[in-house]
C-alpha positions as CSV (number, residue, x, y, z in Angstrom):
1,M,23.4,130.0,45.2
2,G,25.4,129.3,48.2
3,A,23.4,126.1,49.0
4,S,25.1,122.9,47.9
5,H,23.4,121.0,45.1
6,I,23.2,117.2,45.3
7,A,23.4,115.8,41.9
8,N,20.9,113.1,40.8
9,P,22.9,110.5,38.9
10,L,19.9,109.7,36.8
11,E,19.6,113.2,35.7
12,Q,23.3,113.8,35.3
13,Q,24.3,110.7,33.4
14,P,21.3,109.0,31.7
15,Q,23.3,108.0,28.8
16,R,25.3,105.6,31.0
17,W,22.3,103.2,31.7
18,S,22.2,100.7,29.0
19,R,19.3,98.3,28.5
20,R,21.6,95.6,29.8
21,G,22.4,97.4,32.9
22,L,18.8,98.3,33.6
23,L,17.6,94.8,33.2
24,T,20.4,93.6,35.5
25,A,19.4,96.2,38.1
26,L,15.8,95.1,37.9
27,G,16.8,91.4,38.5
28,V,15.9,90.3,34.9
29,A,18.4,88.1,33.1
30,P,19.6,89.8,29.9
31,A,19.0,88.3,26.6
32,A,22.6,87.5,26.1
33,A,22.8,85.5,29.2
34,V,19.7,83.5,28.2
35,L,21.1,82.7,24.8
36,T,24.4,81.8,26.4
37,G,22.6,79.4,28.7
38,C,20.7,78.0,25.8
39,S,23.9,77.6,23.9
40,G,25.3,75.5,26.7
41,S,22.2,73.3,26.9
42,A,22.2,72.7,23.2
43,G,25.7,71.4,23.4
44,A,24.8,68.8,26.1
45,S,21.7,67.6,24.2
46,D,23.7,67.1,21.0
47,G,26.2,64.9,23.0
48,T,23.4,62.8,24.4
49,A,21.8,62.2,21.0
50,K,25.2,61.2,19.6
51,A,25.7,58.7,22.5
52,A,22.2,57.2,22.0
53,A,22.9,56.8,18.3
54,S,26.1,54.9,19.0
55,A,24.5,52.5,21.5
56,P,23.1,49.1,20.1
57,A,19.4,48.9,19.4
58,A,17.3,46.8,21.8
59,A,17.2,43.1,20.5
60,K,13.8,41.8,19.4
61,K,12.5,38.6,21.0
62,P,12.0,35.5,18.7
63,T,8.4,34.9,17.7
64,V,7.3,31.3,17.0
65,S,4.3,30.4,14.8
66,V,2.8,27.0,14.1
67,T,0.8,25.6,11.3
68,P,-1.9,24.4,12.0
69,A,-2.4,27.5,14.1
70,D,-2.5,27.4,17.9
71,G,-5.9,26.5,19.2
72,T,-7.2,25.0,16.0
73,K,-9.9,22.4,16.8
74,K,-10.4,20.7,13.4
75,A,-7.0,20.9,11.7
76,E,-6.3,19.0,8.6
77,F,-4.3,15.8,9.0
78,T,-3.3,15.5,5.3
79,R,-0.4,18.0,5.5
80,P,2.7,18.1,7.6
81,V,3.2,20.3,10.7
82,Q,5.4,23.4,10.2
83,V,7.0,25.6,12.9
84,T,8.6,28.9,11.9
85,V,10.5,31.6,13.9
86,T,11.1,35.3,13.2
87,D,13.9,37.3,14.8
88,G,15.8,34.2,15.7
89,T,16.6,30.6,14.9
90,L,15.2,27.4,16.3
91,A,17.1,25.2,18.7
92,S,14.6,22.4,19.0
93,V,11.0,21.4,18.2
94,Q,8.9,18.6,19.9
95,V,5.5,17.6,18.7
96,T,3.6,15.1,20.9
97,G,0.1,13.6,20.5
98,N,-2.3,12.8,23.3
99,D,-2.1,9.2,22.0
100,G,1.6,9.0,22.9
101,S,2.8,9.4,19.3
102,T,5.4,11.9,18.3
103,L,6.2,13.7,15.1
104,T,9.9,13.9,14.0
105,G,11.0,16.5,11.5
106,S,13.9,18.6,10.2
107,L,15.1,22.2,10.1
108,N,15.8,24.2,7.0
109,E,19.4,25.4,6.4
110,A,18.7,28.7,8.1
111,K,17.1,27.0,11.1
112,T,14.1,29.2,10.8
113,R,11.6,26.6,9.7
114,W,10.9,23.0,11.0
115,T,8.7,20.6,9.0
116,S,7.4,17.2,10.3
117,A,8.5,14.1,8.4
118,R,5.0,12.8,8.1
119,N,1.5,14.2,8.6
120,P,-0.2,14.2,12.0
121,Y,-2.8,11.5,12.8
122,S,-6.5,12.3,12.6
123,G,-8.6,12.8,15.7
124,T,-5.5,13.6,17.8
125,K,-4.6,16.6,20.0
126,Y,-1.0,17.7,19.6
127,T,1.3,19.9,21.7
128,V,4.1,21.7,20.0
129,T,7.1,22.9,22.1
130,A,9.5,25.1,20.1
131,T,12.6,26.5,21.7
132,P,14.4,29.4,19.9
133,E,18.2,29.8,20.4
134,G,18.9,31.6,23.6
135,A,15.2,32.1,24.5
136,A,12.5,30.4,26.5
137,A,10.4,27.6,25.0
138,Q,7.1,28.5,23.4
139,T,4.1,26.1,23.2
140,A,1.0,25.7,21.0
141,T,-1.7,23.1,20.7
142,F,-4.1,22.0,17.9
143,T,-6.4,19.1,17.4
144,T,-6.8,17.3,14.0
145,R,-10.2,16.5,12.6
146,S,-11.6,13.0,12.5
147,P,-12.1,11.4,9.0
148,G,-15.6,11.1,7.8
149,E,-15.5,7.6,6.5
150,T,-13.0,4.8,7.2
151,F,-11.9,1.4,6.0
152,V,-10.0,-1.5,7.6
153,G,-8.2,-4.6,6.2
154,Y,-9.1,-8.0,7.6
155,F,-6.0,-10.3,7.3
156,T,-5.3,-14.0,7.1
157,P,-3.7,-15.8,8.8
158,E,-4.5,-14.9,12.4
159,A,-1.8,-13.1,14.5
160,G,0.4,-15.5,16.4
161,S,-0.8,-18.6,14.4
162,T,1.3,-21.2,12.7
163,S,0.4,-22.2,9.1
164,G,1.6,-24.4,6.3
165,V,4.1,-23.4,3.7
166,G,1.4,-22.4,1.2
167,M,-0.3,-19.8,3.3
168,P,-0.3,-16.3,1.6
169,V,-0.8,-13.1,3.6
170,S,-4.3,-12.1,2.4
171,I,-6.0,-8.8,3.2
172,N,-9.6,-8.0,2.5
173,F,-10.6,-4.4,2.7
174,T,-14.1,-3.2,3.8
175,H,-14.2,-0.5,1.1
176,A,-13.1,-0.7,-2.5
177,V,-9.6,0.8,-2.9
178,K,-9.2,3.4,-5.6
179,D,-5.6,4.4,-4.8
180,R,-4.0,0.9,-4.8
181,A,-0.5,2.2,-4.8
182,A,-1.0,4.3,-1.7
183,V,-2.6,1.4,0.2
184,Q,-0.1,-1.1,-0.9
185,K,2.8,1.2,0.1
186,A,1.3,1.3,3.6
187,V,1.3,-2.5,3.9
188,T,4.6,-4.5,4.1
189,V,5.3,-8.2,4.6
190,T,8.7,-9.3,5.7
191,A,10.2,-12.7,6.3
192,E,12.9,-14.2,8.5
193,P,14.9,-15.7,6.8
194,A,14.6,-12.9,4.3
195,V,13.0,-13.5,1.0
196,E,11.4,-11.2,-1.6
197,V,7.7,-10.8,-0.9
198,V,5.4,-9.1,-3.4
199,G,1.8,-8.0,-3.2
200,H,-0.8,-8.8,-5.9
201,W,-4.3,-7.3,-6.2
202,F,-7.3,-9.5,-6.8
203,G,-9.9,-6.8,-7.6
204,D,-10.2,-3.6,-5.6
205,T,-10.9,-5.1,-2.1
206,R,-8.2,-7.9,-1.8
207,L,-4.4,-7.7,-1.6
208,D,-2.4,-10.9,-1.2
209,F,1.4,-11.3,-0.5
210,R,3.6,-14.3,-1.3
211,P,7.2,-15.2,-2.2
212,E,8.2,-16.7,-5.5
213,T,8.1,-20.3,-4.0
214,Y,6.5,-21.7,-0.9
215,W,7.7,-20.3,2.4
216,A,10.6,-22.1,4.0
217,P,9.5,-24.2,7.1
218,G,10.1,-22.2,10.3
219,T,9.8,-18.8,8.6
220,K,8.7,-15.9,10.8
221,I,6.5,-13.5,8.9
222,T,5.6,-9.9,10.0
223,L,2.7,-8.0,8.6
224,S,3.0,-4.2,9.1
225,L,-0.1,-2.2,8.6
226,R,0.4,1.6,8.3
227,L,-3.0,2.4,6.9
228,K,-4.0,5.1,9.4
229,D,-5.1,8.2,7.5
230,V,-4.1,6.6,4.1
231,E,-6.8,7.7,1.6
232,G,-7.9,4.5,-0.1
233,S,-10.7,6.2,-2.1
234,D,-12.0,9.7,-2.2
235,G,-12.6,10.8,1.4
236,I,-12.2,7.3,2.8
237,Y,-9.3,6.7,5.1
238,G,-7.6,3.8,6.8
239,V,-7.5,3.4,10.6
240,Q,-5.0,0.6,11.3
241,N,-1.5,1.1,12.6
242,K,-0.2,-2.2,13.9
243,D,2.3,-5.1,13.4
244,V,1.4,-8.7,13.6
245,T,3.5,-11.8,13.3
246,F,2.9,-15.5,12.5
247,H,5.0,-18.5,11.7
248,I,5.3,-21.2,9.1
249,G,5.4,-24.8,10.4
250,R,6.5,-27.9,8.6
251,A,6.1,-28.4,4.8
252,Q,3.2,-30.7,4.0
253,I,2.2,-31.0,0.3
254,S,-0.4,-33.5,-0.7
255,T,-0.9,-34.5,-4.3
256,V,-4.3,-35.9,-5.5
257,D,-4.2,-37.8,-8.8
258,L,-7.8,-38.4,-9.9
259,A,-6.6,-40.7,-12.6
260,T,-5.3,-43.2,-10.0
261,K,-7.8,-41.9,-7.3
262,E,-5.0,-41.7,-4.8
263,M,-3.6,-38.9,-2.6
264,V,0.1,-39.0,-1.6
265,V,1.1,-36.9,1.4
266,R,4.6,-35.7,1.7
267,R,6.0,-33.9,4.7
268,D,9.4,-32.1,4.6
269,G,10.2,-34.0,1.4
270,R,9.3,-37.4,2.7
271,T,6.2,-39.5,1.9
272,V,4.2,-40.0,5.1
273,A,0.9,-41.4,3.9
274,T,-1.1,-42.6,0.9
275,Y,-4.9,-42.5,0.8
276,P,-7.5,-43.8,-1.7
277,V,-9.8,-41.0,-2.7
278,S,-12.9,-40.3,-4.8
279,G,-13.1,-37.0,-6.8
280,G,-15.7,-35.2,-8.9
281,D,-17.6,-37.3,-11.4
282,A,-17.8,-36.4,-15.1
283,Q,-20.6,-33.9,-14.6
284,H,-19.0,-32.3,-11.5
285,T,-15.3,-32.3,-12.2
286,T,-12.9,-31.2,-9.5
287,W,-10.8,-28.1,-10.0
288,S,-7.2,-28.9,-10.9
289,G,-4.1,-26.9,-9.8
290,I,-2.5,-25.8,-6.6
291,M,-4.9,-25.2,-3.7
292,V,-4.3,-24.1,-0.1
293,I,-6.4,-25.2,2.9
294,S,-8.1,-22.0,4.1
295,E,-10.7,-23.4,6.6
296,R,-11.0,-26.5,8.7
297,F,-14.1,-28.1,10.4
298,K,-14.3,-31.2,12.4
299,Q,-17.9,-31.4,11.2
300,T,-20.0,-29.1,9.0
301,R,-23.2,-29.0,7.0
302,M,-22.9,-29.2,3.2
303,E,-26.0,-28.2,1.2
304,S,-26.0,-28.4,-2.6
305,S,-28.1,-25.2,-2.9
306,T,-25.2,-23.1,-1.6
307,V,-23.1,-24.1,-4.6
308,G,-25.7,-23.8,-7.3
309,L,-26.7,-27.5,-7.4
310,G,-30.3,-27.3,-6.4
311,D,-31.4,-29.9,-3.8
312,E,-29.1,-32.7,-4.9
313,Y,-27.8,-33.2,-1.3
314,D,-28.0,-31.8,2.2
315,I,-25.6,-33.5,4.7
316,P,-25.6,-32.0,8.2
317,D,-22.5,-33.6,9.6
318,V,-19.8,-34.0,7.0
319,P,-16.7,-35.0,8.9
320,H,-13.2,-33.6,8.7
321,A,-13.9,-30.9,6.1
322,Q,-11.0,-28.7,4.8
323,R,-11.8,-25.9,2.4
324,L,-9.8,-25.5,-0.8
325,T,-11.8,-22.9,-2.7
326,T,-14.3,-20.1,-2.0
327,S,-16.7,-21.7,-4.4
328,G,-17.1,-24.8,-2.3
329,T,-14.3,-27.3,-3.1
330,F,-13.3,-29.3,0.0
331,V,-11.2,-32.3,0.9
332,H,-13.3,-34.1,3.5
333,G,-14.3,-37.4,5.0
334,N,-17.2,-39.4,3.6
335,Y,-19.2,-41.9,5.6
336,W,-22.2,-42.4,3.3
337,A,-20.4,-43.9,0.3
338,S,-19.3,-47.5,0.1
339,T,-15.7,-48.2,1.0
340,S,-15.3,-49.7,-2.5
341,V,-15.7,-46.3,-4.1
342,F,-12.5,-44.9,-2.7
343,G,-9.5,-45.6,-4.9
344,H,-11.8,-46.8,-7.7
345,Q,-14.4,-44.3,-8.7
346,N,-14.9,-40.5,-8.9
347,T,-18.4,-40.0,-7.7
348,S,-18.5,-36.7,-5.8
349,H,-19.9,-33.3,-6.8
350,G,-16.4,-31.8,-7.1
351,C,-14.9,-32.4,-3.7
352,V,-12.1,-34.8,-2.8
353,G,-13.5,-37.5,-0.5
354,L,-11.7,-39.9,1.9
355,H,-13.3,-42.8,3.7
356,D,-14.5,-41.7,7.2
357,A,-17.0,-42.6,10.0
358,K,-20.1,-40.8,11.1
359,G,-19.4,-38.6,14.1
360,A,-15.8,-37.8,13.1
361,N,-14.3,-39.7,16.1
362,D,-12.9,-42.8,14.5
363,S,-9.1,-42.4,14.4
364,S,-8.6,-45.5,12.3
365,V,-10.1,-44.0,9.1
366,A,-8.4,-42.0,6.4
367,G,-10.5,-38.9,6.7
368,Y,-9.6,-38.6,10.4
369,R,-5.9,-39.3,9.9
370,F,-5.5,-36.8,7.1
371,Y,-7.4,-34.1,9.0
372,A,-5.3,-34.7,12.1
373,S,-2.1,-34.3,10.1
374,S,-3.1,-31.1,8.4
375,M,-3.1,-27.4,9.2
376,L,-4.3,-24.2,7.6
377,G,-1.9,-23.2,4.8
378,D,-1.1,-26.8,3.7
379,V,-0.9,-27.3,0.0
380,V,-3.2,-29.8,-1.9
381,I,-2.4,-30.3,-5.6
382,V,-5.0,-31.8,-7.8
383,K,-4.2,-33.2,-11.2
384,N,-5.8,-35.4,-13.9
385,S,-9.3,-34.2,-12.8
386,G,-10.6,-33.3,-16.3
387,E,-11.1,-29.8,-15.2
388,K,-9.2,-26.6,-15.9
389,T,-6.9,-24.9,-13.3
390,V,-8.7,-23.1,-10.5
391,D,-8.9,-19.3,-10.7
392,P,-6.1,-17.9,-8.4
393,A,-8.6,-15.7,-6.7
394,N,-10.9,-18.6,-5.9
395,G,-9.6,-19.3,-2.4
396,L,-6.0,-18.7,-1.3
397,N,-4.7,-20.1,-4.6
398,G,-2.4,-17.5,-6.0
399,W,0.3,-20.1,-6.5
400,N,-1.2,-21.0,-9.8
401,L,0.2,-17.7,-11.2
402,S,3.7,-17.6,-12.5
403,W,6.1,-15.2,-10.5
404,A,6.1,-12.8,-13.5
405,D,2.3,-12.7,-13.6
406,W,2.1,-12.4,-9.8
407,K,4.4,-9.4,-9.8
408,A,2.4,-7.8,-12.6
409,G,-0.5,-7.6,-10.2
410,S,1.4,-5.3,-7.9
411,A,0.5,-1.6,-7.7
412,L,4.1,-0.6,-6.9
C-alpha cells in the first residue's frame, strides 16, 4: 500500500464532464453556439428584407402599340391610325407615308392614346414614330391595301384656262355615285373675289357648281378635289387629290331674238356687234333659254343622223361652230344658204346660223367675226323661238334653274 496511486480524473470525477464540455473537447460546436450563431444570422436577414421592402420598385419601360399593327401588309384605309402607350405617356407621334404625305392627330387627355385626324391613304406604306415621355422613340410600319375598284371625275373647264362668265364647274364621274353627300363634301369650288358657290347633281354621274348669278369678270376659281379613298358607291373609291385653278375673262352675253332674226352681242355691258341670223324653222324649232358655249370648232362635220333626223343633211365642213347643247344645238357659220335668208327667215334644223364663207378663212363675214370674238363659257340667250326652255342638263345650261331650285339639287 506504500506505492503512490495516480488518480485518473476520468475515473475520479466522471460527473464533472457535461455533454457541453465533451463536445468542446472533441472540437464540435455545441448546440447552444450553433443556435446563437443562427440567431445572429436571422437578425441580419430580417434587416436586409426590411431595407429591400423600403426601396422603390424598378420602373417599367413604356410600351407602344400601333393600330394597324406593326408589319401589316394589307391594312384597312377606312379607319384612323391609333397609337397607345402603357406604363407611360406619349410625348410625340409622327406618321409619314412613302408618298410624302403625313397624318396629323391628337392625344387624349391622359396622353396615352393618339388618333389620326383622318384615315390613311390606300396603297401607301406608313412609318409611325412614337416617343414616350422620358424614353427612346419606338417605330412601326404598315402598308394599306389598294382599293379594288376606283372612279375619277373629269372636270370642265381645263386647268389654267380662261372662260366666259357663264362657265360652270362641271364634273363627270366614271362610275355612278351612290353616296352623293360624301362625294360632294370632298369637292369644293371657291372664288376670288369670294361668292357663294353651290353644287347641283344632274343624275348620279354629274355634279356642277355655279354662283347665284354669272361670275364676275376676272374671277379666279379654284377646284379642290379630295376624292382619294372616298367611297362613292359600295366598294368603289375615288383616287384624285388635287387642286386646279382657272379664270373668268370678260363678260360677253349674246341675245338671239328669233322673232327679229337678230343677235345682239354685248361685252362688259356694252353692245359691240349686231348680226342677222337664221334659226330653226317651224318643224325644227331652236331651244329657248340661257345656253353656254361648251365646245368650239373652226370647222366640223354635221350629219343629221347623229341628231335623229335621218339623212336630211351631211355637211363635212361647217365653219365656226360653237356648241350650245349636248343634243346638237350650235351657233355656227353657214355658207350654203343665200345671204337673203339671214335676218329674214328661220330655215335651219334648230341651230342658229350666221352668214359665212366656205373654208372658214374670210374675216369679213359674220360667222368668222362672232367666232373670233367668243370663248368657251360665253352666254348665248335665245328667245322667241317657239320652243320651250332647254333642259338645264342639256349642255352646261344650269342657269335656267332658279337659285332656289339649283340649291335644292345639292346633296349637302
